[in-house]
NULUM-107496 format. One record per residue: residue in one letter; x, y, z of N, C-alpha, C in turn. Coordinates in nm, 2 decimals. Atoms other than C-alpha are relative to their C-alpha. Example, Ala and Ser with C-alpha at 12.3 -4.5 7.8 and 13.67 -1.06 7.14 Angstrom:
SITE rest    n_X    n_Y    n_Z   ca_X   ca_Y   ca_Z    c_X    c_Y    c_Z
SITE    a   0.09  -0.12   0.00   1.23  -0.45   0.78   0.09   0.12   0.00
SITE    s  -0.09  -0.11   0.00   1.37  -0.11   0.71  -0.08   0.11   0.08
// end
This chain:
SITE rest    n_X    n_Y    n_Z   ca_X   ca_Y   ca_Z    c_X    c_Y    c_Z
SITE    m   0.08  -0.13   0.00   0.00   0.01   0.00   0.09   0.11  -0.02
SITE    n  -0.08  -0.13   0.01   0.12   0.35  -0.07   0.01   0.07   0.13
SITE    k   0.00  -0.06  -0.14   0.24   0.54   0.24  -0.09   0.12  -0.01
SITE    v   0.08  -0.12  -0.02   0.02   0.82   0.38   0.07   0.09   0.07
SITE    v  -0.07  -0.15  -0.06   0.18   1.18   0.45  -0.08   0.10   0.04
SITE    l   0.06  -0.11  -0.03   0.06   1.43   0.64   0.09   0.13   0.01
SITE    i  -0.10  -0.11   0.03   0.22   1.78   0.57  -0.08   0.11   0.07
SITE    t   0.06  -0.12  -0.07   0.14   2.08   0.82   0.05   0.10  -0.11
SITE    g  -0.02  -0.13   0.09   0.13   2.41   0.63   0.03  -0.03  -0.15
SITE    g  -0.02   0.05   0.15   0.09   2.23   0.28  -0.05   0.07  -0.11
SITE    s   0.09  -0.07   0.09  -0.10   2.51   0.11   0.10   0.09  -0.09
SITE    s  -0.10  -0.09   0.08   0.23   2.70  -0.01   0.12   0.00   0.06
SITE    g  -0.12   0.02  -0.05   0.61   2.73   0.01   0.05  -0.11  -0.01
SITE    i  -0.07   0.12  -0.01   0.81   2.46   0.10  -0.08  -0.14   0.03
SITE    g   0.10   0.11  -0.01   0.51   2.25   0.22  -0.07  -0.05  -0.12
SITE    k   0.08   0.04   0.12   0.34   2.27  -0.10   0.08  -0.07  -0.08
SITE    s  -0.07   0.07   0.08   0.64   2.18  -0.30   0.04  -0.15   0.05
SITE    i  -0.02   0.14  -0.07   0.71   1.87  -0.06  -0.13  -0.10  -0.06
SITE    g   0.15   0.10   0.04   0.34   1.76  -0.11  -0.01  -0.04  -0.15
SITE    e   0.01   0.01   0.11   0.34   1.80  -0.47   0.11  -0.12  -0.08
SITE    f  -0.08   0.11   0.03   0.65   1.60  -0.51  -0.01  -0.12   0.04
SITE    l   0.04   0.14  -0.02   0.55   1.31  -0.31  -0.11  -0.04  -0.05
SITE    h   0.11   0.04   0.08   0.22   1.31  -0.47   0.01  -0.06  -0.13
SITE    h  -0.02   0.05   0.15   0.35   1.26  -0.81   0.11  -0.12   0.01
SITE    k  -0.07   0.11  -0.01   0.58   1.00  -0.66  -0.08  -0.13   0.04
SITE    g   0.10   0.10  -0.04   0.27   0.80  -0.56  -0.05  -0.01   0.15
SITE    f   0.05  -0.02  -0.14   0.22   0.90  -0.19  -0.11   0.05  -0.01
SITE    i   0.13  -0.03  -0.02  -0.11   0.94  -0.05   0.03   0.13   0.10
SITE    v  -0.05  -0.13  -0.08  -0.05   1.32   0.07  -0.12   0.06   0.04
SITE    y   0.12  -0.09  -0.07  -0.29   1.53   0.31   0.09   0.11   0.03
SITE    g  -0.07  -0.14  -0.07  -0.17   1.90   0.36  -0.11   0.04   0.10
SITE    t   0.07  -0.07  -0.09  -0.30   2.14   0.62  -0.01   0.14  -0.03
SITE    s   0.00  -0.15   0.02  -0.42   2.49   0.61  -0.10   0.05   0.10
SITE    r   0.11  -0.05  -0.07  -0.62   2.71   0.84  -0.11   0.03  -0.06
SITE    n   0.13  -0.04   0.08  -0.85   2.80   0.56   0.02  -0.06  -0.14
SITE    p   0.00   0.07   0.15  -0.85   2.51   0.30  -0.08   0.03  -0.09
SITE    e   0.10  -0.02   0.09  -1.15   2.63   0.14   0.04   0.13  -0.10
SITE    r  -0.06  -0.10   0.08  -0.94   2.92   0.00   0.08  -0.04  -0.10
SITE    i  -0.09   0.08   0.08  -0.69   2.70  -0.17  -0.07  -0.07  -0.11
SITE    l   0.06   0.04   0.13  -0.81   2.63  -0.53   0.08  -0.09  -0.06
SITE    n  -0.09   0.07   0.09  -0.51   2.48  -0.68   0.07  -0.10   0.04
SITE    s  -0.09   0.09  -0.07  -0.37   2.22  -0.46  -0.05  -0.14  -0.05
SITE    v   0.01   0.11   0.08  -0.31   1.89  -0.63  -0.02  -0.13   0.10
SITE    f   0.04   0.11  -0.12  -0.36   1.68  -0.28  -0.11   0.07   0.09
SITE    p   0.11  -0.06  -0.10  -0.64   1.73  -0.02   0.07   0.08   0.10
SITE    l  -0.01  -0.06  -0.10  -0.63   1.99   0.22  -0.08  -0.02   0.12
SITE    v   0.08   0.02  -0.14  -0.75   1.96   0.60   0.01   0.12   0.10
SITE    a  -0.02  -0.11  -0.09  -0.82   2.22   0.82   0.07  -0.01   0.13
SITE    l  -0.07   0.03  -0.13  -0.58   2.26   1.10   0.10   0.11   0.02
SITE    d  -0.10  -0.13  -0.04  -0.42   2.55   1.30   0.09  -0.06   0.12
SITE    v  -0.12   0.06  -0.09  -0.10   2.44   1.49  -0.02   0.05   0.12
SITE    r   0.01  -0.07  -0.12  -0.20   2.69   1.76  -0.13  -0.05   0.06
SITE    n   0.12   0.05  -0.06  -0.53   2.50   1.83   0.00  -0.16   0.02
SITE    p  -0.02   0.15  -0.02  -0.48   2.15   1.99  -0.14  -0.09  -0.05
SITE    t   0.10   0.09   0.06  -0.83   2.06   1.91  -0.02  -0.01  -0.16
SITE    s  -0.01   0.01   0.17  -0.80   2.13   1.53   0.11  -0.09  -0.04
SITE    i  -0.12   0.11   0.05  -0.48   1.92   1.52  -0.05  -0.14   0.04
SITE    h   0.04   0.13  -0.03  -0.64   1.63   1.69  -0.11  -0.04  -0.09
SITE    l   0.12   0.02   0.08  -0.96   1.64   1.47   0.06  -0.03  -0.15
SITE    a  -0.06   0.02   0.14  -0.74   1.66   1.14   0.07  -0.12   0.01
SITE    v  -0.07   0.13   0.01  -0.53   1.37   1.24  -0.10  -0.11   0.00
SITE    a   0.09   0.11  -0.02  -0.83   1.17   1.34  -0.07  -0.02  -0.13
SITE    k   0.07   0.01   0.13  -1.00   1.24   1.01   0.09  -0.08  -0.10
SITE    i  -0.10   0.08   0.08  -0.69   1.13   0.83   0.01  -0.15   0.02
SITE    i  -0.02   0.12  -0.06  -0.65   0.83   1.02  -0.12  -0.09  -0.05
SITE    a   0.13   0.06   0.04  -1.02   0.75   0.96  -0.02  -0.02  -0.15
SITE    i   0.02   0.03   0.14  -1.00   0.79   0.58   0.11  -0.11  -0.05
SITE    s  -0.09   0.10   0.05  -0.68   0.60   0.54   0.04  -0.11   0.07
SITE    g  -0.03   0.13  -0.08  -0.66   0.36   0.83   0.13   0.00   0.04
SITE    k  -0.14   0.00  -0.04  -0.30   0.46   0.88   0.07   0.14   0.00
SITE    l  -0.08  -0.12   0.01  -0.04   0.74   0.91   0.14  -0.03   0.00
SITE    d  -0.14   0.04   0.01   0.30   0.66   0.80   0.11   0.11   0.02
SITE    i  -0.11  -0.12   0.01   0.49   1.00   0.76  -0.07   0.12   0.05
SITE    v   0.06  -0.11  -0.03   0.43   1.32   0.93   0.12   0.11  -0.02
SITE    i  -0.10  -0.11   0.03   0.61   1.65   0.81  -0.04   0.13   0.08
SITE    n   0.03  -0.13  -0.06   0.61   1.93   1.06   0.05   0.13  -0.06
SITE    n  -0.05  -0.12   0.09   0.63   2.23   0.82  -0.04   0.13   0.04
SITE    a   0.06  -0.11  -0.01   0.40   2.48   0.93   0.08   0.09   0.10
SITE    g  -0.07  -0.06  -0.09   0.58   2.77   1.08   0.00   0.17  -0.06
SITE    v   0.01  -0.13   0.06   0.61   3.16   1.06   0.13   0.07   0.05
SITE    g  -0.11  -0.09  -0.02   0.89   3.42   1.06  -0.03   0.12   0.08
SITE    i   0.03  -0.11  -0.09   0.95   3.70   1.30   0.15   0.07   0.02
SITE    t  -0.13  -0.09   0.00   1.23   3.98   1.30  -0.04   0.12   0.09
SITE    g   0.01  -0.13  -0.06   1.30   4.28   1.50   0.10  -0.02   0.13
SITE    p  -0.07   0.02  -0.12   1.53   4.38   1.79  -0.08  -0.04   0.12
SITE    l   0.08   0.05  -0.09   1.41   4.19   2.08  -0.05   0.07   0.10
SITE    e   0.08  -0.10  -0.10   1.35   4.48   2.29  -0.12   0.07  -0.04
SITE    e   0.11  -0.08   0.06   1.10   4.63   2.06  -0.10  -0.11  -0.05
SITE    i   0.10   0.09   0.04   0.91   4.29   1.97  -0.09  -0.02   0.11
SITE    p   0.10   0.02  -0.12   0.58   4.27   2.17   0.01  -0.14   0.04
SITE    m   0.00   0.14  -0.08   0.56   3.98   2.40  -0.09  -0.08  -0.05
SITE    e   0.11   0.10   0.05   0.24   3.86   2.25   0.05  -0.06  -0.15
SITE    e  -0.06   0.05   0.14   0.42   3.83   1.91   0.10  -0.13   0.04
SITE    i  -0.10   0.11  -0.03   0.70   3.62   2.07  -0.06  -0.13   0.04
SITE    k   0.05   0.14  -0.05   0.46   3.38   2.23  -0.08  -0.07  -0.10
SITE    n   0.04   0.05   0.12   0.28   3.36   1.91   0.09  -0.10  -0.07
SITE    n  -0.11   0.07   0.07   0.59   3.24   1.74   0.02  -0.11   0.05
SITE    f  -0.02   0.13  -0.08   0.66   2.98   1.99  -0.13  -0.08  -0.02
SITE    e   0.10   0.07   0.04   0.31   2.87   1.95  -0.01  -0.08  -0.13
SITE    t   0.02   0.05   0.13   0.33   2.82   1.59   0.13  -0.11  -0.03
SITE    n  -0.11   0.08   0.06   0.70   2.70   1.55   0.06  -0.09   0.11
SITE    f  -0.06   0.08  -0.11   0.76   2.50   1.88  -0.13  -0.07   0.06
SITE    f   0.10   0.06  -0.09   0.45   2.44   2.09  -0.10  -0.08  -0.12
SITE    g   0.07   0.06   0.09   0.25   2.35   1.77   0.04  -0.14  -0.05
SITE    p  -0.08   0.15   0.04   0.49   2.07   1.63  -0.01  -0.10   0.11
SITE    i   0.00   0.09  -0.10   0.50   1.92   1.96  -0.16  -0.08   0.02
SITE    e   0.12   0.04   0.00   0.12   1.90   1.98  -0.05  -0.11  -0.13
SITE    v   0.03   0.07   0.12   0.12   1.76   1.63   0.05  -0.14   0.01
SITE    m  -0.08   0.12  -0.01   0.38   1.49   1.73  -0.09  -0.10   0.13
SITE    k   0.08   0.07  -0.10   0.16   1.40   2.05  -0.13  -0.06  -0.06
SITE    a   0.12   0.04   0.07  -0.14   1.35   1.83   0.02  -0.10  -0.10
SITE    v  -0.04   0.11   0.07   0.02   1.11   1.60   0.07  -0.11   0.05
SITE    l  -0.08   0.13  -0.04   0.24   0.90   1.79  -0.08  -0.12   0.05
SITE    p   0.08   0.13  -0.04  -0.03   0.67   1.94  -0.03  -0.09  -0.12
SITE    q   0.01   0.10   0.11  -0.11   0.56   1.59   0.12  -0.05  -0.07
SITE    m  -0.10   0.06   0.02   0.23   0.52   1.51   0.07  -0.12   0.09
SITE    r  -0.03   0.11  -0.09   0.29   0.33   1.81  -0.07  -0.15  -0.03
SITE    k   0.11   0.09   0.03  -0.01   0.12   1.72   0.07  -0.09  -0.14
SITE    q  -0.07   0.07   0.13   0.17   0.05   1.36   0.12  -0.04   0.03
SITE    t  -0.13   0.02  -0.03   0.50   0.00   1.52   0.10   0.04  -0.11
SITE    s  -0.10  -0.06   0.09   0.64   0.22   1.26  -0.06   0.14  -0.03
SITE    g   0.04  -0.14   0.03   0.62   0.59   1.15   0.14   0.08  -0.01
SITE    l  -0.11  -0.09   0.02   0.86   0.86   1.05  -0.07   0.16   0.02
SITE    i   0.05  -0.11  -0.03   0.82   1.22   1.18   0.14   0.11  -0.07
SITE    i  -0.10  -0.09   0.06   1.02   1.50   0.99  -0.01   0.13   0.04
SITE    n   0.02  -0.13  -0.07   1.05   1.82   1.18   0.07   0.12  -0.10
SITE    i  -0.09  -0.09   0.09   1.15   2.12   0.93   0.02   0.11   0.10
SITE    t  -0.04  -0.10  -0.07   1.34   2.36   1.13   0.07   0.13  -0.07
SITE    s  -0.06  -0.12   0.09   1.60   2.63   1.00   0.15   0.00   0.04
SITE    i  -0.14  -0.03   0.00   1.97   2.68   0.94   0.01   0.11   0.13
SITE    a   0.00  -0.11  -0.10   1.88   2.99   1.17   0.01  -0.06   0.17
SITE    g   0.02   0.08  -0.12   1.82   2.74   1.45   0.13  -0.04   0.07
SITE    y  -0.13   0.06  -0.06   2.19   2.66   1.49   0.07   0.12   0.07
SITE    m  -0.10  -0.12  -0.03   2.29   3.01   1.58  -0.10   0.13   0.05
SITE    g   0.09  -0.13  -0.04   2.16   3.34   1.75   0.04   0.11  -0.09
SITE    l   0.00  -0.09   0.11   2.10   3.57   1.46  -0.03   0.15   0.03
SITE    p   0.04  -0.13  -0.05   2.09   3.95   1.53  -0.13   0.03  -0.07
SITE    y   0.13  -0.04   0.05   1.72   4.06   1.48  -0.08  -0.11  -0.06
SITE    r   0.08   0.13   0.03   1.61   3.70   1.43   0.00  -0.08   0.12
SITE    s  -0.01   0.05  -0.12   1.65   3.61   1.80  -0.11  -0.09   0.03
SITE    v   0.10   0.08  -0.03   1.31   3.48   1.85  -0.02  -0.12  -0.10
SITE    y   0.00   0.08   0.08   1.30   3.29   1.54   0.11  -0.11   0.01
SITE    s  -0.11   0.11  -0.02   1.65   3.11   1.59  -0.05  -0.06   0.12
SITE    a   0.03   0.07  -0.11   1.52   3.03   1.94  -0.09  -0.10  -0.02
SITE    s   0.10   0.08   0.03   1.20   2.88   1.83   0.03  -0.13  -0.07
SITE    k  -0.05   0.11   0.08   1.36   2.67   1.56   0.11  -0.09   0.07
SITE    g  -0.12   0.10  -0.07   1.67   2.56   1.78  -0.07  -0.07   0.12
SITE    a   0.06   0.08  -0.10   1.44   2.45   2.05  -0.09  -0.12  -0.04
SITE    l   0.07   0.11   0.06   1.26   2.23   1.81   0.11  -0.10  -0.05
SITE    e  -0.09   0.07   0.02   1.58   2.09   1.69   0.06  -0.12   0.14
SITE    l  -0.05   0.06  -0.13   1.68   2.00   2.06  -0.13  -0.10   0.05
SITE    i   0.11   0.06  -0.09   1.33   1.85   2.16   0.00  -0.13  -0.11
SITE    t   0.02   0.12   0.10   1.36   1.62   1.83   0.10  -0.09   0.06
SITE    e  -0.10   0.09  -0.04   1.70   1.50   1.96  -0.05  -0.09   0.10
SITE    a   0.05   0.07  -0.10   1.54   1.40   2.27  -0.10  -0.13  -0.01
SITE    l   0.11   0.08   0.02   1.22   1.26   2.15   0.01  -0.12  -0.08
SITE    r  -0.01   0.10   0.08   1.36   1.04   1.88   0.08  -0.13   0.09
SITE    m  -0.04   0.13  -0.09   1.53   0.83   2.16  -0.12  -0.06   0.09
SITE    e   0.13   0.05  -0.09   1.21   0.79   2.36  -0.06  -0.08  -0.09
SITE    v   0.09   0.08   0.08   1.03   0.65   2.06   0.06  -0.09  -0.08
SITE    r  -0.08   0.09   0.09   1.30   0.46   1.90  -0.03  -0.15   0.03
SITE    p   0.04   0.13  -0.04   1.19   0.13   2.09  -0.14  -0.05  -0.07
SITE    f   0.14   0.03   0.06   0.84   0.16   1.91   0.00   0.00  -0.14
SITE    g  -0.04   0.00   0.16   1.00   0.16   1.55  -0.05   0.12  -0.06
SITE    i   0.02  -0.13   0.04   0.94   0.52   1.52   0.13   0.09  -0.03
SITE    h  -0.11  -0.06   0.04   1.20   0.74   1.36  -0.04   0.16  -0.02
SITE    i   0.02  -0.14   0.01   1.21   1.12   1.40   0.15   0.10  -0.04
SITE    t  -0.09  -0.09   0.06   1.44   1.38   1.23  -0.02   0.15  -0.05
SITE    n   0.03  -0.15   0.03   1.52   1.74   1.16   0.05   0.03  -0.14
SITE    v  -0.06  -0.05   0.13   1.56   1.91   0.83   0.00   0.16   0.00
SITE    a  -0.04  -0.15  -0.02   1.72   2.25   0.85   0.02   0.06  -0.14
SITE    p  -0.02  -0.08   0.12   1.64   2.48   0.54   0.09   0.14   0.01
SITE    g  -0.05  -0.13   0.01   1.84   2.78   0.46  -0.10   0.07  -0.06
SITE    d   0.11  -0.12   0.07   1.69   3.07   0.25  -0.06  -0.05  -0.13
SITE    f   0.06   0.05   0.11   1.45   2.94  -0.01  -0.10   0.12  -0.05
SITE    a   0.09  -0.09   0.04   1.23   3.15  -0.24  -0.15  -0.04   0.01
SITE    t   0.12   0.05  -0.03   0.91   3.12  -0.09  -0.07   0.14   0.04
SITE    n   0.06  -0.13  -0.05   0.64   3.37   0.05   0.01   0.03   0.17
SITE    i  -0.01  -0.02  -0.16   0.75   3.34   0.44   0.05   0.15   0.01
SITE    a  -0.03  -0.15  -0.04   0.89   3.71   0.42  -0.14   0.07   0.01
SITE    s   0.11  -0.07   0.01   0.55   3.83   0.33  -0.11  -0.03   0.13
SITE    g   0.07   0.04  -0.10   0.39   3.62   0.61   0.04   0.03   0.13
SITE    r  -0.06   0.01  -0.14   0.61   3.68   0.89  -0.04   0.14   0.09
SITE    f   0.02  -0.12  -0.10   0.57   3.94   1.19   0.14   0.07  -0.02
SITE    h  -0.13  -0.09  -0.01   0.85   4.21   1.16  -0.04   0.13   0.08
SITE    a   0.02  -0.14  -0.10   0.87   4.49   1.43   0.02   0.12  -0.09
SITE    p  -0.02  -0.12   0.08   0.84   4.82   1.26   0.15   0.07   0.03
SITE    v  -0.11  -0.07   0.00   1.17   5.01   1.19  -0.07   0.15   0.08
SITE    i   0.04  -0.12  -0.09   1.09   5.29   1.46   0.10   0.12  -0.03
SITE    p  -0.08  -0.13   0.02   1.22   5.64   1.34   0.07   0.06   0.15
SITE    g  -0.06  -0.07  -0.12   1.46   5.78   1.62   0.04  -0.12   0.09
SITE    s  -0.04   0.11  -0.09   1.50   5.42   1.78   0.16  -0.01  -0.03
SITE    d  -0.14   0.01  -0.01   1.86   5.33   1.87   0.01  -0.12  -0.09
SITE    y  -0.02   0.13   0.09   1.81   5.01   1.64  -0.05   0.04  -0.14
SITE    e   0.04  -0.04   0.15   1.68   5.22   1.34   0.08  -0.02  -0.11
SITE    k  -0.09   0.01   0.13   1.97   5.21   1.10   0.04  -0.15   0.01
SITE    t  -0.04   0.13   0.02   2.10   4.86   1.19  -0.09  -0.09  -0.01
SITE    y   0.13   0.10   0.01   1.77   4.68   1.22  -0.04   0.04  -0.15
SITE    g   0.06  -0.04   0.15   1.65   4.87   0.88   0.10  -0.07  -0.09
SITE    n  -0.10   0.03   0.09   1.97   4.78   0.70  -0.01  -0.17  -0.01
SITE    t  -0.01   0.16  -0.01   1.96   4.39   0.83  -0.14  -0.06  -0.06
SITE    l   0.12   0.05   0.05   1.59   4.37   0.74   0.00  -0.02  -0.14
SITE    k  -0.03  -0.01   0.15   1.68   4.47   0.38   0.07  -0.13  -0.06
SITE    t  -0.10   0.11   0.05   1.95   4.20   0.37  -0.09  -0.13   0.01
SITE    m   0.09   0.09  -0.01   1.70   3.95   0.49  -0.10  -0.04  -0.12
SITE    d   0.09  -0.02   0.13   1.46   4.02   0.23   0.06  -0.05  -0.10
SITE    e  -0.07   0.02   0.13   1.71   4.01  -0.04   0.05  -0.15   0.00
SITE    h  -0.04   0.14  -0.02   1.83   3.66   0.09  -0.12  -0.10  -0.04
SITE    v   0.12   0.06   0.03   1.47   3.53   0.07  -0.04  -0.01  -0.14
SITE    n   0.02  -0.01   0.12   1.41   3.66  -0.27   0.08  -0.06  -0.11
SITE    t  -0.13   0.10   0.08   1.72   3.50  -0.41   0.03  -0.12   0.03
SITE    g  -0.02   0.14  -0.02   1.69   3.19  -0.24  -0.02  -0.12  -0.07
SITE    s   0.01   0.11   0.09   1.71   2.85  -0.37  -0.16  -0.06  -0.02
SITE    n   0.14   0.06   0.04   1.42   2.66  -0.54  -0.04  -0.10   0.11
SITE    p   0.05   0.10  -0.11   1.20   2.49  -0.27   0.01  -0.14  -0.06
SITE    n  -0.01   0.15   0.04   1.22   2.17  -0.50   0.10  -0.08   0.05
SITE    e  -0.13   0.09  -0.06   1.55   2.09  -0.34  -0.05  -0.03   0.15
SITE    m   0.04   0.04  -0.14   1.37   2.06  -0.01  -0.07  -0.14  -0.03
SITE    a   0.08   0.11   0.03   1.12   1.83  -0.16   0.09  -0.11  -0.03
SITE    e  -0.11   0.10   0.03   1.40   1.61  -0.31   0.08  -0.04   0.12
SITE    a  -0.09   0.02  -0.12   1.60   1.62   0.01  -0.10  -0.11   0.11
SITE    v   0.08   0.04  -0.09   1.29   1.52   0.21  -0.06  -0.15  -0.06
SITE    y   0.05   0.12   0.08   1.19   1.22  -0.06   0.13  -0.09   0.03
SITE    k  -0.13   0.09  -0.02   1.57   1.09   0.00   0.00  -0.07   0.15
SITE    i  -0.01   0.04  -0.15   1.52   1.09   0.39  -0.10  -0.11   0.00
SITE    i   0.11   0.10   0.00   1.19   0.89   0.35   0.05  -0.14  -0.06
SITE    q  -0.05   0.10   0.05   1.40   0.64   0.15   0.07  -0.07   0.09
SITE    n  -0.11   0.05  -0.11   1.64   0.59   0.44  -0.06  -0.08   0.10
SITE    p   0.06   0.07  -0.12   1.53   0.33   0.68   0.05   0.02   0.13
SITE    t  -0.06  -0.03  -0.11   1.76   0.47   0.94   0.04   0.15   0.00
SITE    p  -0.03  -0.14   0.02   1.74   0.85   0.90   0.08   0.07   0.10
SITE    n  -0.09  -0.08  -0.10   2.02   1.09   1.06  -0.09   0.07   0.09
SITE    i   0.06  -0.08  -0.10   1.92   1.30   1.34  -0.02   0.13  -0.06
SITE    h   0.02  -0.13   0.05   2.00   1.62   1.15   0.05   0.02  -0.16
SITE    y  -0.01  -0.02   0.14   1.98   1.72   0.78   0.00   0.17  -0.02
SITE    k   0.01  -0.13   0.04   2.08   2.07   0.63  -0.01   0.02  -0.15
SITE    v   0.02  -0.01   0.14   1.96   2.18   0.30   0.00   0.17  -0.03
SITE    g  -0.02  -0.16   0.04   2.07   2.53   0.13   0.12   0.01  -0.06
SITE    a  -0.13  -0.07   0.06   2.34   2.74  -0.01   0.11  -0.07   0.08
SITE    f  -0.13   0.03  -0.05   2.70   2.62   0.07   0.03   0.06   0.12
SITE    m  -0.05  -0.08  -0.10   2.79   2.91   0.28  -0.09  -0.01   0.12
SITE    q   0.10   0.01  -0.13   2.48   2.87   0.50   0.01  -0.15   0.08
SITE    k  -0.04   0.13  -0.08   2.56   2.50   0.59   0.14   0.02   0.04
SITE    f  -0.14   0.02  -0.06   2.93   2.58   0.63  -0.01   0.10   0.13
SITE    s   0.00  -0.07  -0.12   2.83   2.85   0.88  -0.05  -0.08   0.12
SITE    i   0.01   0.06  -0.13   2.71   2.59   1.12   0.13  -0.07   0.02
SITE    f  -0.14   0.07  -0.02   3.06   2.39   1.07   0.09   0.12   0.07
SITE    l  -0.09  -0.10  -0.04   3.24   2.73   1.14  -0.04   0.02   0.15
SITE    k   0.03  -0.03  -0.14   3.03   2.77   1.46   0.06  -0.10   0.11
SITE    r  -0.05   0.11  -0.09   3.16   2.44   1.59   0.15   0.00   0.02
SITE    i  -0.16   0.02  -0.02   3.53   2.49   1.53   0.06   0.15   0.04
SITE    l  -0.06  -0.13  -0.03   3.58   2.88   1.58  -0.03   0.04   0.14
SITE    p   0.03  -0.06  -0.12   3.60   3.05   1.91  -0.13   0.08  -0.01
SITE    d   0.14  -0.07  -0.02   3.27   3.21   2.03   0.01   0.13  -0.06
SITE    k  -0.03  -0.14   0.03   3.40   3.56   2.00   0.04   0.04  -0.15
SITE    t  -0.05   0.00   0.14   3.55   3.50   1.66  -0.13  -0.03  -0.07
SITE    y   0.11   0.03   0.07   3.23   3.35   1.53  -0.09   0.11   0.01
SITE    e   0.09  -0.11  -0.03   3.02   3.65   1.67   0.04   0.11  -0.07
SITE    k  -0.06  -0.12   0.09   3.26   3.90   1.50  -0.05  -0.03  -0.14
SITE    m   0.06   0.03   0.13   3.20   3.72   1.19  -0.13   0.02  -0.05
SITE    l   0.15  -0.05   0.04   2.82   3.76   1.21  -0.01   0.14   0.00
SITE    m   0.02  -0.15   0.00   2.84   4.12   1.32   0.07   0.06  -0.16
SITE    n  -0.06  -0.04   0.14   3.07   4.19   1.00  -0.10  -0.03  -0.10
SITE    h   0.10   0.02   0.10   2.81   4.02   0.79  -0.11   0.08  -0.01
SITE    y   0.13  -0.07   0.00   2.53   4.21   0.89   0.03   0.15   0.03
SITE    k  -0.05  -0.14   0.01   2.74   4.52   0.92  -0.04   0.08   0.14
SITE    l   0.04  -0.05  -0.13   2.68   4.58   1.30   0.12   0.06   0.08
// end
């Protein structure tokens, strides 16, 4: 039987690319969206799900299992960006980011693990970010939420391994998607002590996304992971220098690495 895949945030960007790729490979794909009725061009069915709402998560998972009788692969892809000087980001926006990028994926995993234990098989792929490997200026909250998901995956995969369940992280770099338009960014406040440096950094981040890689690269990477019976703990997908920056963080003294980042962002 073809494997059943659930992709959160499957209506656009990386999630949509992964879903279309797997659909054409013969997988039974279900994507999610907060408002699936607004999406008219999806080649795979979309189910209503808001990762900030536990009830909607459990209803969506139950619906897919009721239709398909199983759930083989779950891709925690739904997420939002956030930028700004930490001092100027409203606390409610910080909490909302963690609700979406961290607590939401946890709730999804809690909802699907009972079925995977019953099957004695399953694969969960958490889409994190290369930004989760380092504290980036004016991306502090995003780095923290994605870094937290990386670490919780490391722990959880050891807890569920005895049940035949595998969990892995895939950290993308900058890809040409609509994430920039959907993220929260603190406004550049005229007269703020951060006005110049944050304004310049925001422009740089937008340029990186606009010139990012094709999201089909992520789809191909996820497909390869699915084919691996014993996937690794971490995968990185993106431009060479973005992946190389993680290696540099491991080998360089902390202050040297910090200086390199500050030079990159012209701080």
